[in-house]
N, C-alpha and C positions, 0 to 999 in steps of 0.2 A: 157598724154596730157599736154601741157602747160596751164596755166590760161588763157592767152590771146585767145587761140584756143576756149576754151570754152565760152568765153565772145562773141567773134566773132559770133559763132554759136547761141548764145541765142539771137543775135540781129536780126537774119534773120527771118521773119515770113513767114508762109505757108499761102497764100490766097487761099482759096477754090473758084474755078470757080463759076460764078452766077449761072449757071443752076444747079450745083450740090448743091449749097447752098439753091437754092428753093426747090430742091427735098428732101433734108434732113429735111427742115422745113416742108414739107408736111407729110413726113413719120413719123415725131415726134406725129402728131395726132394720130396715130395707138397706141401709148403708153397709152393715157388717158383711153380708154375703158378698156385696159388690166390692168391699175392700179385700176380702179373702180371694176374689177372682184376681186382684191385682199381684197376689203373692202366691197362688197355688196353680199347678203343681210346682214345687220348688225347682228353680232352674229354668222353666219355661212355662211362666204364668199365662194364663188365658187373655188376661187384659195386659197389655204391654205399655210401656211408658211410665213417666214419673208424675205428669201433671194430674191425672186423674186421683192417685193416692193421696197426693198433697192436697187437693180440693177436699176430698172426703174427710180427711183428718181436721182440716181447718173447719169444716162444717160441723163435725163432731164436738171439736173442741168448744166452738162458740156456743152450741146448742147445749153442752154439757154445763158450761158455766152459767148461762142463762137459766136454764132449768133447774140447776142446783141452787142458784141464789134466790130465785123467785119465790120458792116455798119457804125459804128461811126468812125472808123479808116480810112475807104477807103472814107468817103463822101468828105473829103478835096480835092481829086483828081477829083471829079465829078461835082464840082461847081466852077465858076469863083471867082477869088480873093475877090472882092467885095461882093459875096454873102455868103462867108464861115461863117461870124458871124451868119446871120440869119439862115442859114442851121443848124448850131450847135444847135441854140436856138430852132429851130423846131424840131429837133431830140430828144433833150432833153425832151421837152414837150410832144411829141409823146410817148417817153418810159415812162414817169411819167402817162400819161392816161392809157396806157396799163397796168402798174402795179395797178393803181387804178380799173380799169375795171375787171382785174383777182381777186383782193381781193374781190371786192363787188360780183362778180359771186360767189366766194367761200362761202361767207356769205349767199346768197341766196340758193344755194344748201343745205348748212347746215340745213337752215330754212325748206326746201322742205322735206328733209330727217328726220326731226324732232330730229337732233342733237341739244342738248341744251350745251351752253357754260359751261365749268367747272369752278367750283369756290366755295367758302365758302358763303352760303346764309343763 
């Protein structure tokens, strides 16, 4: 293949239909209990091995990236020209709020489970 054919194909993006994107987002929630079974109870998890947690984390990482960037890219088509800057600012703020909430939730779960941060004390 010629280099320009590969460049043109790379420029095309596949947009997932809204209802499929919503369904995929809902189905992602099923991965979290499965991931918890790979680590709980601590010391003797219900699901043993390292392959399944790695696969689950890869799926979560890929889908998080796709589902996080798709709305950011598509938002400019959904709002008027005058509202694009405000929409971009709101989406950025909401994404940061979601990241903060997720990190805080992880810390609370660690505290509840009795996991102590590692470090030389």
